[in-house]
Structures are given as structure tokens and as C-alpha cells.
N, C-alpha and C positions, 0 to 999 in steps of 0.2 A: 535400558537394561544393559549391564555390562556383560560381555561375553569373553570367555577364556581364549577363544580363537583369535581375538585381536592381538594377543602376544605373539602368536605364530605369524600373523601378517606383518607385524612391526619387524620381526626377525627377517622375514622374506624381503621386506622393503630395503633393508640395509645390507642384505647378502651380496657378496661379490659374484657368486654363481647363480644369481637370480634368473629364473625363466618366467614366462607368462604363467599366472596362477589360475588354476581351475578349482572352484569349490564344488564339492560333491555333498550330497545329502538329500533326504526326502523333501517333498514339497512342504512349505509352510514352516520350515525350521529356522528361518530368519536369514537366509543367504543374501537376498536383496538388501535387507536392512543393514547388515554387517558390512557389505561392500560400500554402501553410501556413507555410513558411519565412519569407516576407515578413510574414505576419500575426504570427508569433511574434517576429521581430526588430525590427519597426518600428512596432507598435501595442501598445496596453495589452492587447488580446485580439483574437481573431478567432472568428467563428462560421461553421461549415462545413455546407453543405448540398449533398447529392449526389442529383440528380434521378433517377439510375438506381437507386439503392439505396432511396430513400424516395419511392415513387410517389405517396403521399398529399399530398406537398408541392404537387403540381400544382394541386390544387383551390384553394389560397390564391391563386394567380395567375389562375386562370381565372374566379374570382368577384370579385376585387378589382382596382381600377385606382388606388387611392390608395397612394402609397409609404408614407405614415405608418401606414396601416392594415396594409399588408404587413409593415412593420418591427415593429409591435406583435405581430402573429401569429408572426413569426419569433423574436422575443424569448421569446415563451412556449414555442415548441418547443425553443430552444436552452437555455432555463432561465437566461438572463442578459440584463440590459439592454443593448441595442445603443446605444452612445453615438456621436453624430456626430463623425467625425474621430479617435475613439479606438478604435472597434471596426472591424475590417475584416470586410466581409460577403463570403463566398466561395460562389459558385455553381459546382458542378462538373457536368459531364455535362449542361450546360444545353440541348444539342440535344434532349434527351428531353422538354423542356417549352417549346415555341415561345412560349407566353404569358409565361414568365419572361424569355426573350430580348427579347420585345417590351416588357416592363415596364421594361426598362432606360431607355427613353426617358422614362418618367415620373419615374424617379429624376433624370435629367438635367434635366428641365423644372421639377419641383416639389420636389425634396429632394436637391439636388446636395451638400449638406453631409455626406450619408452616402457612405463610401468603399465602393464595390462593385467586386468583380473576379470575372470569370466565365471559364470554359473549358469545352472539351468535345471529344469525338472527332469528327473529320471536320466541324469547324465551317466549315472553309474551303469545303467543298462547299455548305454551307447559305448562307454569305455571298456565294457566287457568285450566288445568286438574290435580286435586290434586295428583293423584297417580304417576304422572310422574316426580316429584321432591321431595326432602327431606324437607317437609314443617316444618317450625320452626327451621331448622338446618342451614339456610343461612341468610345473610343480603341482602336486595335487594335495588338497587339504579337505578332510571330511568335516562336515558341520552336523552336529547331532542337536536333538532337543536340549533344553537347559538341563544341566546336571543339578544334583541337590545343592551344590555350593553356589551355583549361579542363582538358583531359585531362592536360596536363603538370602543371598546379597540383595536381591531385587525386592524381597517381601519384608525382611526384617534386618536392616543394616547394623543395628546394635548387637544383635545375636550373632550376626555374621562375623563381626569384630572379634567376639569371644571365640567362635569356631576356628577362626584363622590362628588364633593365639595358642590352640591346643598343641602341646608337644608330646614326644614319645612317652608313653606310661605315665602321663599326667593324671592326677586325680581330678575327675570332673564333678564339681559341686552338684548336689541333687537338684537345686533350683535350675541350673543350666541344663542338666541331663534331661529333666522333665520338659523344659521348653524346647529343647532340640528334638526330642521324641515327638512332641506335638507338631513341629514344623515337618518332621519326616512323615507323620500321618497325613498332614495336608498335602505333602508332595505325592504321596500315593494316590490321592484323589484328583488332584489338579494336573499332575505330571509336568512335562517340561516344554510343551508346545507354547511358543511365545504368546499367541493370542489368548490362550487359556490363563497364563500367568498374569498378563496385563489386565484381563477381565477380573481376576481374583483381587489384584491389588486395588482396582478402581471400585469394584462393587461388593466384594466379599460375599458374593452370592453363588453358592454351589450349583443352583439350578441353571444359571447362565453359563457356568463352566461346562456343565453336562451337555447343554444345548450346542456349544461350540464344538465339543468332542464329537457329538453325533453328526454334526455338519462336516467336520473334518473327515470322518470316516466315509461319508457319502461321497465327498470330493474325491478321496483316494479311490473308492470303488468305481466312480465314473472314469477316473484317469486310466484305470487298467485297460479299458478298451481303446483309449485314444493313443496310448504310448507303447503298446505292447509289441509292436513290430510283427514278427512271425509267430509269436507265442499265443496260444489260445487263451483269450481273455477270460472265458468261462472257467477254465481250469485255475487261472491265477486267483480269481474271486473265491473259488471253492477252497483253495489251500489257505487263503488269507482268513476266510470265515471259520475254518476249522481250528485255528490256533487255541482258543480257549478250551475247546473239547480235548485237543492233544494234551495240553498242559494239565487238565484236570484228572487224566489217568494216573494211576499210582506211580508209574515210572517216567511219565512225561516224554518218553521217547517218541519221535515222530513216526506215526504209522500211516502208510498210504491207504490202508483199508478204512481209517477213520475219516478220511476225506470223502470217500465214496466206497460203498460196499464192493469188494472185489478189486479195489484200486491197486495198481502196480506202480513200481518206480517209473517205468517208461512213460506212464500216463502223466505223471506230475513233476518229474524232474526238472523239466524246462521252466515250468511255472515257479518252482522253488527258487531256481537260480536267478530268475527274473526278479522276484520279490527281494532276495538278498542283495543283488546288485543295485536295485532301486533304493536300497537303504531302509526298506519297509520292515524287514525281519532281520533279526541277528541269529545266526546259526552257531551252535556249540557242538563241537564234535566230541564223541566219546574216544578215549584213548585206551589201547590195550595194555600200556604200562605207563606208570608215572615216573618217567625218566626224561632226562635231557637228551636231545631236543624233542620236546613234546609233539611237535607236528610230524615226526617221523613215525609216531604210533597212532596217528588218526585211523579210526575205523570209519571209512568214508560213507558206509551205508548205515551208520548209526549215529544219530544226532538229534538234538532238541532245537526247536524253533521258537524264539521269543519275539514279542512285538517291540519296535524301536522306541516306543514311549509307554511308560508304565501307566499314566493316566488314560491313555487310549485303550490299553489292555483291560483296565479296570472297567471302563465303559462297555467294552465288547463282551466282557464276561458277566455284565449286569450286576456287579456287586453294589450293594446299597452302601452309601457313605457311613451310616450308623454302625455297620459291621466293622469297618476300619477304626472309627473313632471310639467305639465303646469297648475295645479290647477283647471282644468275644472271639472264640475260635471258629471262624467262618470257613466254609468250604472255599477252596481256592487261595487261602492265606499264604500257603507255601509257594505256589508258582508265582503269585504276584510279587512276593518278597524277593524270590530269586530273579524275577524280571528286572526289578529295581536294582538289585546288586550287580547284575550284568551290565546294566545301563551305566553304572558308576565305574565299573572296572574297564570298560572299553576304552582304548586309547591310553590307559595309564601305563600299561606294560607293552614291551616291543611285541610280544607274542600274545595272540588273543587267548582268553581262557578256554579250557576244555573241562570235560567232566569224566569221572571214572566209575565203573561199576563192575563188580564181580559177585560171586555167590554169597559173600558176606554182606553185601549191600551196596550203597552208593556214596561217592564223595561228590558234593554238589558242584564245586568248582576246583580246577587245578590251575595254578598260576606258575608260569615260568619267570623267574627273576634272576637275570644273568643265567648261571647254570643251576641255580637252586630251584627245586620244585616245592611249591607250597600248597598244602591241601587246605580247602576252605569249606566250612560247614555253615550253612545258612538256616537260621531259625526265625520264624515270624513273630515269636513271642519271647518269653524268658526261659522257656524250657531248654534243657542242655543235654538231653540224652542223644547219643549218636554212636551206636556201637561200632559201625564200620570205620567211621572217623577215628575213634579211640584205638581201634585194633591196628589201624595203619600207623598211628603215631607210636604205639608200643613196638611194632615190628621194625619201623624204619627210622625212628628218632630224628624227624626232620628239624632243621635249625628253627623254622617257624611253622606253626600250625594256627590257623585263624578260625574263630567262631564269630559270626555276625549274628547279633541277636538284640533284643531290647534291654539286656542287662547292662551294667556299667562297664567302663574301660578298665580292664584289669587283666594281669597275667596270673594264670592259675596253673602252676606246674609247666607242662610243655605247651599248654594252650593259651593263646592270648585272645580274650574276648573283646571284640570291637563292637561298640554300639552301632546299629545299623546307619545311623546318620554320619558315621565316619568312613563309610565305604569309599568315598572319593579321595580320601586322604591316606589310604592304605600305604601307597608307595612311599609317601613322605614319612610315615610313622614307623616303617619297618626298621 
């Protein structure tokens, strides 16, 4: 499977101010695979060290601070010479060895000619504690589940070639529109977890995908107690399990009382921070004004939480595949569609998306593009009524206003309708 993040790694390899690279992301999103793939494709060789499997590796980092000596010992263990710039050094599950994480700064300061890449589970929660890693001494890259374009390339290369060729305001022929919508519906069911996508390509069996999703959720829930540090794992679990209920409410805003009756911010704040840092949940803040810079208007006590993978959310909410495939208006269609759109928008723009609400209603997402503020309306079907969205456009006349729905790609007055399958291409098509 091709991953977009490979481009970032190629850029990192040739960068003059390269530092050791740390990959962040939830478990099972393909960090190990991409590091090995990168080492195989772009270096003469790579050496792989896993701190979870090889406990004795820790002693090397606990007793040595000189990168040259560390490299010498690693060469002996790997059974091959580690050449600067030619051999990629891969550290996996680095959270199991804090002294190895810390050693990355010595590589940056004293041996930057060596190319080092590291990853681990729940690294985000560790990196949220500033003393636990060499701040400013490493490059960071987020890895997410497969986005729709990556999914399409893996499952239907011919259709992906057409998708790539779509340009601004291009007419999309009905045959391709329908096929892309079908791929979009499949993505809602399968999601972007590499194991689910691989299973779908191999067996085309939704029951197998569903079983993998259930197992992944069980793995994550077991992990909460193992990696939680000082945060109460019971509360992490309660917040995580409450997400479908939170999103099913009319306004989707996160309510502490929906996690547990009488629940307060102080009971669950740490658990939420942990889940967001771990890459398990995506948080979207409400803004008091739709103005540049958006982050200055964040209402920090008012936000929505979405699951990092739409396929997993679909499974957690217990939505039957037939509801998605048969175009019926099922309960939860709106939140699932918004979860998908957010998953595609993340990382496209410098500033993470926000949302806006007032007495007139709500605008699903607000994007900051340079100094421009773009309102985004999300519809799960072909329906196009959105009074608050239209009244905002009438009042503010933004340069761009986007509606994402199952309708075709067309500009209609001030509003551009993007078919949902183009959510990942928005920035390119603006």
C-alpha cells in the first residue's frame, strides 16, 4: 500500500537541517510498515531495533551517551556496518526505552550524518510531557489511518487515476461520479486501518473487516490501562466509549454528563487530553468568531470529539452496512459523515478545522486558508438545506463557501458543492 507520508520522509532524507525523525500516531496505523518500506526503497539497507521485543537493547542506551559508540554496538547486534547516509537506523516501540528517546538529541548534536527514525505506541502522550523527550532536537511526523485517496489507490488503481486527474470545477461524468460514491460508501464501512483495507482487498468480506475492527477496539481498550501513566484508565475508557452517544446528540458538543451522570470537567479532562495526545480522538474547538486567526477565538470549554478512524466509529456506533449502502437516512448519518470529512481535512491546512455556532444554528467546519476563512457545510446525502450556512454567506460574502454532499461537483452562486469523495482534494481544488 502506498502512503502519502512517504513523500514527507523523502523530503526529510534530503533536507540539510534534518534531525532524527519521530513518527507519531495511534497503534496499528502502519508506522512500522512505513519505516521498513522507506528503509528498503530509499537506502542501501536499514537496521531495525524493537525495544519491546529486545529488552536487552536498553542497556546500550542506559550506559552510553556517545552516538558513535552506540552505533558501533548496534552494528554488532545487527551484524552489519551502519554507514552514515546509506543505512537507515530504525527504532521501534521507543517509548519502552526513555534513554533511547533521549539519545536522539546526541545524534542531532554529535552525529547528524546518521539517519535515524523512531516510532512507538502512545508516543503522543509521552511527547505531551516536555521533560520526557529532546524538545527541538527531533523532527515530528504524524501518521494517520489511510485517507480516502490512499484507500482508493489501494483498492481501485484505475479509478484512482481518474480521481487524480480531477481539476478545479471540472465536470465529473456520471459513471465516474457513481463509482467514486460507491468507493466512498465502502470507505465509510472499512475505514482506513491498514489491516482492514488489506483484508478487504484480499477477501472482499465485510464480516472479516468487522471482526478486525472489533479486535482493534479491544486492543485499544486493553492498552488504556497499560500506557496510561498517571491518568485513570477507567475514565479514559468511559470517555472513549461515550463518543457515539456524544455524536448522536442534536448538537454533538461534548458533554461531561453524558460520560457519567453528574460528570464534571475535572473528572474527565485528563482522560480527554490523553486520548487526543494518543491520536485516538480528534478534537474540534468551537470558535466565538469566524475570523483570522481562528485559534484566537477558541472556546476551550466547548468542543466536539471524533474518532480517528471512521470505520472504527461506524463499528462502535453499531451501524449496519446496509444502512450506508442502501442510501437510507439512518440515525447517525450526519456524525459519521462529519467524522469522515474531518479525517480528510486533518493535515491539509496549517490550522486545524474548527466549528461555529450561534442562535441561528451551526456551521459544521470552519477552515483557515492563509488569512481567508472558509465555511464548510457537510451533508450525508443530496439534501442542501442549511439556513445558518446560507445566512452566513449572505452576511459575510466569503471568497469560498463549501458544501460537501453526494451531489456532483459544481459551483452554484457563492457555494461550491464538492462531492464527499473529494474532501481530501479541497486544498488542491480551491
